[in-house]
C-alpha positions as CSV (number, residue, x, y, z in Angstrom):
1,M,-16.0,6.3,-9.3
2,Q,-12.7,4.4,-9.7
3,H,-9.5,6.3,-10.2
4,T,-6.5,4.6,-11.8
5,I,-2.8,5.3,-12.3
6,R,0.1,3.3,-13.7
7,V,3.6,4.0,-12.4
8,S,7.0,2.4,-13.2
9,C,8.7,0.6,-10.3
10,S,10.9,3.5,-9.2
11,R,11.1,5.0,-5.7
12,S,10.7,8.4,-7.4
13,N,7.1,7.5,-8.1
14,L,6.2,7.2,-4.4
15,K,5.3,10.9,-4.3
16,T,3.2,10.6,-7.4
17,V,1.2,7.8,-5.8
18,R,0.9,9.7,-2.5
19,D,-0.4,12.8,-4.4
20,F,-2.8,10.6,-6.4
21,V,-4.3,9.1,-3.3
22,A,-4.4,12.4,-1.5
23,G,-6.3,13.9,-4.5
24,V,-8.9,11.1,-4.3
25,L,-9.3,11.5,-0.5
26,Q,-9.6,15.3,-0.7
27,E,-12.9,14.9,-2.6
28,H,-14.3,13.5,0.7
29,Q,-14.5,15.3,4.0
30,L,-12.2,13.1,6.0
31,S,-10.1,14.2,9.0
32,D,-6.5,15.0,8.3
33,I,-5.5,12.2,10.6
34,L,-7.5,9.6,8.7
35,Q,-6.3,10.9,5.3
36,N,-2.6,10.7,6.5
37,Q,-3.1,7.2,7.9
38,I,-4.5,5.9,4.6
39,I,-1.8,7.7,2.6
40,L,0.9,6.2,4.9
41,A,-0.6,2.7,4.5
42,V,-0.7,3.0,0.7
43,D,2.8,4.4,0.6
44,E,4.2,1.5,2.6
45,I,2.5,-1.1,0.3
46,V,3.6,0.7,-2.9
47,A,7.2,1.1,-1.5
48,N,7.3,-2.7,-0.7
49,L,6.0,-3.6,-4.1
50,I,8.5,-1.3,-5.9
51,I,11.5,-2.3,-3.8
52,H,11.0,-5.9,-2.8
53,S,8.6,-7.4,-5.4
54,N,10.0,-5.6,-8.4
55,Q,13.6,-4.8,-7.3
56,E,13.1,-1.2,-8.5
57,D,13.1,-2.3,-12.1
58,E,11.8,0.8,-14.0
59,H,10.7,-1.4,-16.9
60,K,8.1,-2.9,-14.6
61,H,4.8,-1.2,-13.7
62,L,2.3,-1.1,-10.9
63,D,-1.4,-0.6,-11.9
64,I,-3.1,1.2,-9.0
65,R,-6.8,1.6,-8.6
66,V,-8.5,3.6,-5.8
67,E,-12.2,4.2,-5.1
68,I,-14.4,5.4,-2.4
69,A,-17.8,3.7,-2.4
70,D,-20.4,2.9,0.3
71,H,-18.3,4.7,2.9
72,E,-15.3,2.6,2.3
73,F,-11.8,3.5,0.8
74,R,-10.6,0.7,-1.5
75,F,-7.1,0.4,-2.9
76,E,-5.7,-2.2,-5.3
77,A,-2.2,-2.5,-6.7
78,E,-1.5,-5.0,-9.4
79,D,1.9,-6.1,-10.7
80,D,3.8,-9.1,-12.0
81,G,6.7,-9.0,-9.6
82,Q,7.7,-11.5,-6.9
83,S,4.6,-12.5,-4.9
84,F,4.2,-11.8,-1.2
85,S,3.0,-14.7,1.0
86,P,1.2,-13.4,4.1
87,T,1.4,-16.8,5.7
88,E,5.2,-16.4,5.9
89,Y,4.8,-13.0,7.6
90,R,5.2,-12.5,11.3
91,D,4.7,-9.3,13.2
92,P,8.0,-7.9,14.3
93,D,8.9,-7.6,18.0
94,L,8.8,-3.9,18.3
95,Q,10.5,-3.8,21.7
96,E,13.4,-5.8,20.1
97,H,13.5,-3.3,17.2
98,I,13.8,-0.4,19.6
99,R,16.3,-2.2,21.8
100,I,18.7,-2.8,18.9
101,G,17.9,0.4,17.0
102,K,16.7,-1.5,13.9
103,K,15.2,0.6,11.2
104,G,12.6,-0.9,8.8
105,G,10.7,-4.1,8.9
106,V,7.6,-2.7,10.6
107,G,5.7,-1.5,7.5
108,I,3.3,-4.4,7.1
109,A,2.5,-4.4,10.8
110,L,1.6,-0.7,10.5
111,V,-0.5,-1.3,7.4
112,N,-2.4,-4.1,9.2
113,R,-3.1,-1.8,12.1
114,I,-4.3,1.2,10.0
115,M,-6.4,-0.7,7.5
116,D,-9.5,-2.8,8.2
117,H,-8.8,-5.4,5.5
118,V,-5.5,-6.3,3.8
119,E,-5.4,-9.0,1.2
120,Y,-2.7,-10.5,-1.1
121,T,-3.7,-12.6,-4.1
122,T,-1.9,-14.1,-7.1
123,I,-3.8,-15.1,-10.2
124,G,-1.5,-16.6,-12.9
125,T,1.5,-14.2,-13.1
126,R,-0.4,-11.2,-11.7
127,N,-0.2,-10.2,-8.0
128,F,-2.9,-8.1,-6.3
129,C,-2.7,-6.3,-3.0
130,R,-6.0,-4.9,-1.8
131,L,-6.6,-2.6,1.2
132,S,-9.8,-1.3,2.5
133,K,-10.8,1.2,5.3
134,R,-14.3,1.9,6.5
135,L,-14.9,5.6,6.6
136,P,-17.1,7.5,9.0
């Protein structure tokens, strides 16, 4: 069964999305650690879409779909903001971040480590971010 939600591109909706994903995950008997990792990954992606792709324009929206099927968590966010090109992305140097005390810039690396599959696609003016995680 697919669950859907539409939110405006405001940081205030991050909690709404976290609660939405938590509600879907609670229907399945997953460890707290796994649930929190998935929620963290989704939160990071949604925050990036709201802040960077849509410049926190509350007139824009994210369409979010979540489902758990065949022992796999599947997340999809769709918007019409600025697209993200994974070919331009480079994992940050974490030691350098620590050395200089830099905050931020490690979210995508974290998502890539938590999730089994991360995909960014643009079709026409619509952008899609898809995450999946195999469940025990």
